[in-house]
Every structure is written in structure tokens, then in C-alpha cells.
C-alpha positions, -999 to 999 in steps of 0.1 A, spaced: -149 157 78 -127 149 109 -108 182 106 -140 200 113 -149 180 140 -115 184 153 -118 218 149 -149 222 168 -142 202 198 -112 223 203 -126 256 189 -162 257 201 -154 254 241 -127 286 231 -156 300 216 -181 301 241 -155 314 267 -157 344 246 -191 350 239 -200 342 274 -171 369 288 -187 393 264 -221 391 271 -207 400 308 -230 394 339 -266 405 328 -288 376 326 -278 344 347 -304 321 329 -289 333 297 -254 330 308 -260 290 324 -277 287 287 -248 299 268 -223 278 287 -245 246 287 -248 250 251 -213 251 240 -203 226 264 -227 202 255 -217 207 214 -178 206 222 -192 168 239 -211 159 208 -180 172 185 -157 150 202 -179 120 200 -183 124 163 -145 122 161 -144 91 177 -154 67 146 -122 82 132 -96 76 157 -87 44 145 -74 61 109 -48 81 127 -57 112 102 -27 138 104 -34 176 98 -7 204 103 -5 241 99 28 253 85 42 282 108 78 284 102 104 285 120 112 268 155 76 262 158 74 240 125 43 225 119 14 228 142 2 196 139 -29 174 153 -39 138 150 -70 118 153 -57 89 169 -76 63 196 -55 79 222 -62 119 217 -98 113 206 -107 93 238 -94 119 263 -106 150 240 -144 132 244 -138 123 282 -128 166 286 -157 178 267 -184 151 274 -175 152 313 -169 186 313 -205 193 300 -218 173 326 -202 195 352 -215 225 337 -249 212 335 -246 203 370 -232 245 377 -266 257 365 -280 241 403 -250 247 420 -237 278 409 -270 295 413 -272 331 424 -231 327 425 -219 361 415 -190 367 385 -203 335 362 -192 350 329 -159 348 347 -166 308 361 -180 298 329 -154 314 308 -125 299 324 -142 266 325 -145 261 286 -114 276 279 -102 248 305 -122 216 283 -108 231 252 -69 233 265 -73 203 274 -90 186 241 -61 210 225 -31 192 245 -42 155 236 -50 163 200 -20 180 189 15 156 181 38 190 180 57 187 218 59 228 216 19 232 209 14 207 235 32 224 259 9 254 251 -20 238 263 -2 224 287 1 263 303 -37 268 292 -47 246 311 -23 252 344 -37 285 341 -71 276 343 -70 255 370 -53 281 388 -79 310 385 -108 285 389 -93 269 422 -91 306 432 -124 315 419 -133 328 452 -106 355 455 -115 365 488 -114 335 506 -76 334 513 -76 297 516 -89 295 482 -63 319 466 -35 302 486 -47 271 468 -49 283 434 -11 296 436 1 263 457 -14 243 425 2 271 398 34 268 414 39 231 419 24 220 383 48 245 368 82 223 374 58 201 357 59 222 331 94 229 329 98 191 323 76 192 291 89 224 277 128 210 282 115 180 264 106 201 237 135 222 235 156 189 233 135 169 206 134 199 185 174 205 192 189 172 182 160 163 152 149 193 138 113 185 147 90 190 174 67 163 162 68 133 189 60 105 164 96 107 151 107 99 188 81 73 191 92 56 160 124 55 164 141 67 200 175 59 186 173 86 170 187 106 204 219 96 221 213 74 249 219 99 276 193 125 261 167 104 261 174 95 294 176 130 308 140 136 284 122 104 300 129 116 333 116 147 328 87 133 312 82 113 349 86 147 367 66 165 346 32 136 353 36 132 384 35 176 388 7 174 365 -10 146 385 -2 148 416 19 122 421 46 117 450 63 140 457 43 166 443 9 153 455 1 178 483 -14 206 456 -46 186 449 -60 184 484 -57 220 489 -72 226 452 -111 215 472 -114 253 477 -127 253 446 -164 255 441 -171 214 437 -183 212 397 -143 225 392 -131 196 417 -148 172 397 -136 187 365 -100 191 370 -101 155 390 -120 133 364 -120 157 330 -91 175 327 -56 187 346 -50 153 361 -53 131 334 -26 152 317 3 137 334 -11 99 327 -14 105 291 19 122 289 36 91 304 15 66 282 17 86 252 57 83 255 58 49 268 75 35 238 102 62 237 110 58 276 105 23 279 141 9 269 155 38 292 177 20 321 153 24 351 127 47 339 97 19 341 110 7 374 110 47 386 74 50 371 61 21 393 78 32 422 64 65 417 25 52 408 33 28 439 39 53 469 14 74 454 -16 49 456 -1 39 493 2 69 511 -27 86 495 -48 59 506 -34 61 542 -40 98 541 -78 90 529 -83 67 560 -75 97 584 -97 123 568 -123 138 576 -135 166 550 -155 148 521 -143 164 491 -103 160 508 -114 121 511 -119 123 475 -91 141 466 -68 120 481 -83 89 468 -78 107 432 -38 106 438 -42 70 448 -62 57 419 -39 80 396 -11 57 411 -28 28 398 -27 43 363 10 54 365 19 21 383 5 3 352 21 22 326 56 12 343 42 -22 344 40 -22 306 1 -21 312 -7 4 287 -39 -5 277 -49 -11 316 -37 18 326 -57 39 297 -91 19 305 -89 25 344 -87 61 338 -120 58 311 -135 38 348 -120 67 368 -130 93 349 -168 82 348 -172 71 387 -147 102 405 -173 128 382 -200 107 400 -188 110 435 -169 146 433 -214 161 421 -230 138 446 -205 152 470 -211 185 456 -252 183 459 -245 171 494 -226 203 502 -248 221 487 -277 211 509 -258 205 544 -235 237 539 -205 217 551 -177 193 541 -175 179 577 -182 146 577 -187 145 610 -212 167 613 -232 147 585 -245 114 590 -281 97 585 -285 120 549 -298 89 532 -329 95 541 -336 129 530 -315 123 499 -324 90 483 -311 99 447 -276 114 455 -271 82 479 -277 58 458 -253 74 427 -228 82 455 -228 46 468 -228 33 430 -198 58 426 -183 42 453 -191 6 448 -167 12 415 -137 28 433 -136 1 460 -136 -23 430 -167 -43 436 -177 -67 407 -195 -60 379 -189 -18 387 -162 -5 360 -136 4 382 -133 -35 392 -126 -46 358 -101 -20 347 -84 -24 381 -80 -58 381 -65 -55 344 -39 -29 363 -29 -55 391 -27 -85 364 -2 -61 341 18 -62 379 23 -94 374 42 -96 341 79 -101 345 76 -71 366 88 -70 414 60 -92 431 65 -66 464 54 -39 443 24 -60 434 18 -69 467 15 -36 479 -9 -24 453 -31 -52 462 -24 -39 499 -38 -5 488 -70 -17 464 -80 -29 509 -73 4 518 -94 18 491 -122 -5 501 -119 11 536 -120 43 533 -148 40 506 -172 25 534 -161 48 557 -168 79 534 -202 64 527 -212 53 562 -206 86 573 -221 102 552 -253 88 543 -258 62 574 -257 63 612 -273 92 637 -292 118 618 -291 155 630 -324 168 633 -319 204 632 -306 200 596 -331 211 568 -318 188 543 -333 186 504 -321 158 475 -301 168 446 -319 193 419 -332 185 384 -298 200 369 -276 181 395 -301 146 386 -294 154 350 -254 153 355 -257 124 376 -280 98 361 -259 96 330 -226 90 352 -238 66 371 -255 46 344 -218 48 331 -202 35 363 -221 7 358 -217 -1 324 -186 14 303 -164 -19 311 -184 -31 282 -163 -13 261 -128 -28 271 -131 -47 237 -140 -17 215 -117 8 232 -88 -19 232 -91 -19 194 -95 17 191 -62 25 206 -41 -8 193 -51 1 154 -40 39 158 -10 33 183 11 7 165 46 18 186 28 9 213 22 -30 203 -7 -37 223 -26 -68 228 -60 -68 231 -91 -88 231 -131 -84 229 -144 -75 259 -159 -110 265 -122 -124 265 -116 -96 290 -138 -109 312 -129 -143 308 -91 -133 317 -104 -114 347 -125 -138 363 -102 -170 355 -70 -153 368 -64 -167 406 -48 -130 411 -83 -116 409 -94 -136 441 -66 -129 462 -74 -92 453 -111 -95 461 -101 -113 490 -81 -81 506 -109 -57 490 -140 -76 514 -113 -78 544 -107 -37 537 -146 -36 535 -153 -53 562 -129 -35 583 -146 0 571 -180 -11 583 -163 -24 617 -138 2 625 -152 12 656 -146 -25 670 -112 -21 659 -107 13 676 -79 -4 698 -60 -9 660 -64 27 654 -47 38 685 -16 16 679 -14 32 647 -24 67 661 14 79 649 7 66 611 -24 85 612 -6 117 625 16 119 602 -10 106 573 -26 141 587 4 162 581 9 146 542 41 125 557 60 159 558 57 166 522 34 193 528 60 209 548 84 209 518 58 217 491 53 250 510 88 256 513 91 253 476 56 277 472 70 301 498 107 305 481 88 313 449 64 338 462 95 357 483 116 353 449 88 371 428 87 394 456 118 406 453 115 409 414 87 435 420 114 462 418 114 457 382 78 466 374 78 502 384 42 510 376 54 534 349 38 526 315 61 539 291 92 516 308 66 488 307 56 489 268 92 494 262 105 463 280 77 445 259 87 457 228 123 445 233 110 410 246 92 413 210 122 424 194 141 397 203 118 372 200 114 379 165 150 375 161 152 342 177 124 330 153 143 348 126 175 327 132 158 293 144 142 300 106 173 294 91 
């Protein structure tokens, strides 16, 4: 039965994408209905797959040659992320019913959304590294297409191209790892490596480990590749929620967590992972403090929270990392979709042109505040428990200065969260503005996420045992939910972190009285607005790639006969390579 649910989890979104594409743009209501039906069905299939996660079932499709077997593994880590992709993805689709009402080219929109969801589910459920690369590239293609959905907007097209080019650097790292694994083991199944890392020479293992880190950093918008994610905000807001909470950026963190047993012993690897996470969390938090675009603030917060997860993996807190991924997926989807309701109503993303919206948008304000409290790590909300577990993991035989900086970032998070909430929903309202609250379909998507932001921490025990029982190579030590709660509330470090968060929250509310401090730090603010120089570096990479592509256009003469001839030749070379590899 597990194989059936696995097939449906990946296949239903892809079947839905095909059906919607073939149905065409004839009836808007029918298109919405098809998208909701297929996405919800995939979410149900993924949830029904969850009970099989502890059994670590393996299914293989013999392919032969260099491809080996296409293997799919039903284990705790894979089914958990597949559930996140499909369930949160389905809520984004439901939200789109109101948000995309009246938009043109809906079949293209929904086809890529469903293709995106299925690609992410396949990525986390396969154990074949070459097949994982295939799904990895599918998510890159879909993100490019959806970020550039409004293809008459130069900013949207530029954002899509930038995301595609920068994340391809990660694709190169993953492909190199797959080729090295096959070259030394004759297999593409990464469990061969996880069960015995010594099967590879130390130098090769180091190359794979740091290649994996580059792949994860590019995909999850971590230092120094972080600048593509804010530009991805030109996509429709449900797509922003999909990328930030359910699919794209989770893939990099998943990659690090999955391969932790293989690379933890590589000299310098864990330290490098922690430093990348710390720098990403710190720099993005500072940038969020000065941003005035609502979606960009949330984008910077995503980079920062992913930095916490990456830091946790490096610190050895794989469970804490994935538990925070669960919390973040819920509250960040809530924040983005609530922000979408605000933008849909007000018609602007500039927080300086908002203010006082809470009176006219009480439901949206309530759910946004819940998401903000979870983001800031306020007790009771899910983000508090998972973030505290990350900080505690950082204290176990890891550099104390890194821990101190991460606690400082927790305070910055509280600052920019309260700044964002107050600028949007409180303060002086604009009387000439006509504002309406979230529509019915939007509320259907928002309310479950708001409840989840309050309750998913109760899954700490079952979730931990799901991972521990199906990931023996990770040697996870997990406890019941009650034991996790007791561990957090009795740890002195918890109250240190809460004190810093409280200071950040207070500074956010009283930021006008701290204007002199802001003036003294104006240089830092200007540097943050320019992404501390990394925007120029990433833009240079993108421009160089585009110029190279333009130079190569001469190889495409536009003559059909020559194009077909080139395709046939490439196909023959591929067949010859597979034939040789299969011997």
C-alpha cells in the first residue's frame, strides 16, 4: 500500500499539471477546481504515507546502465518533507483561487505549481542521487517559470533568470557528487555512502562534502548566494509561500541533513556548515531590519531562519534542524499568504504606504500576528520550541562565539518582526484607502496554518521517533514531547535567549525613540540595503552567464534541419555512453 501512496504523492500533481495544461484557458472556475482537487488529493496521499515512514521501505525500478536502479525510500525524513510540500502546496493553491481571480494564463500558472510540488516530493523520496539531481533541476525550472510568471514585467523576468542561474551552481555540486559516487562505488544509491563513508577515499569524500554544502547554500539561498531569494518576490505571492515554505529552499537543508552521517567526519565540514548558517542568519536579519518592501522582509527572514537550520545541522542537531523546518514551513506559509491578502487588498508592497490596516482586516491581522510571534520565537508558538532546541544544540561542544551570535540574531528577529507588524497593521491609517479583509478561499488556507503555528510543537515526540527509527545512520537521540518541553524550560540558556528576544521586541516597539542609535548605525543600514556587496557579485555572475549565452547563440542558426541533426547526434552520443556504461 505504501508504494501506492508514494506513487500518488508524486504522480497526482504531475497528472494534474498535464490535465490542466490540456484543458486550456476555457473556464476559470473549472481550472481552479482542477488545481485544488489534484493538490489536495496529493496532500492526502502524502499524509497517508506518513505512518509507513518508520518502516523504511525501499522500492526499486531497474533501469540498467549508468542509471542503475531508480530507488524510492519511504523513511521518516522523506515522507515528512513530502507531506510539507504537498499539504502546504495545496493550501497555497486554495489561496490562489481568490488571489489569482481574473488573472490570465491560469493553466500555465497551475501546471507549473503542480509540477513544482510533484518535483519536490520526488526529490525527497528518492535515494538515487542521479534521480535526485533530475528532481532538483525540475524544481529549479519551475521556480524560474513561476518567478517570471508575469513575463511582461522586466523585474519578474530578471528575478527568474537570476534564481535559475545562481541555483544552477548548486546543481553542479550535486551532479558532481552523483558522478563521484558512481565512479567509486558503481551505484547511485546514497545509502551505500551513508552506511559506510569509508567506502570513498578521504579526499573524494571531502570534495563531495563541500560540493554538497555549495549545492545546499545555492538552493536554500545561503551565504554567499543569498541575493536571489529577495528578487524572487516578483512572483505572485502564493508562489512566494510555495518557494519559501514548501519546496525550493527546503531542498538545501534537506540535503545537508540527509548526508550528515557521511560528511560529519570530514575535517572542517561541520565548522564550515555552522559558519555559513550563522552568516546567513546574521546578514539577512540585518537586511530585514531596513527593508520597506513587505515581501522582501519576509524573504530576508526566510534566509535567516534557514541559516538557523543550517547552523543546527553543522552543530549536530539534525532533529532540531528538521523540527524547525516543520515550524518554519507552517508559520512562514502563514506570513506569506497573509501578506498576500494585504497586498491584494491594498495594492502595494511598500510598508510605508500601509499602516492602520488592522481595523479593516481583523482576520488577516490576527493570523499575521500569530505567524509573527512564531517567527520571533515567543513561548507557546511553534517557532519558540524548535529555535530553542537549535540554540541548545549549538552549546554542545561547539564554538561559543557562534552560539552568542545566533542568540543575537534571535533578538534581531524579534526587532524586525515587531517593526513589520506595527508598520502594516498599526499606526496611522490612510483615510483615502479602500481596504477589505481576506476572501473566503484565503481564510480557508490561512486558518489551518494559524492553528498549526500554535500546535505543531506538540508533534515533537512523534516526529523525533519517526526520524530516529528510520534514520539509523544519524544516531538521533529523541524524547517524548513532554521531555522536550521539560528540557527547554529548565535550560538556563532558554532564559538568556528569551531575554535577548524581549530586548529586541522592546526595541522594535520603541524604535522611534532609538533614532539616534539608528543614525549612528546608518552606515550599516546602507550596506545592508546593498546586500553587503554580495548583490554586485551575484549580479556579475548572472551578467557573465547571460553574455556567454548570447555568444553561444551563433550555434543556433534557426534552421530546422541543422537543429534536428544536432539533436540526433547528441542522442546517439548519449546512447553510446549508456551502452558503454552498462557493460
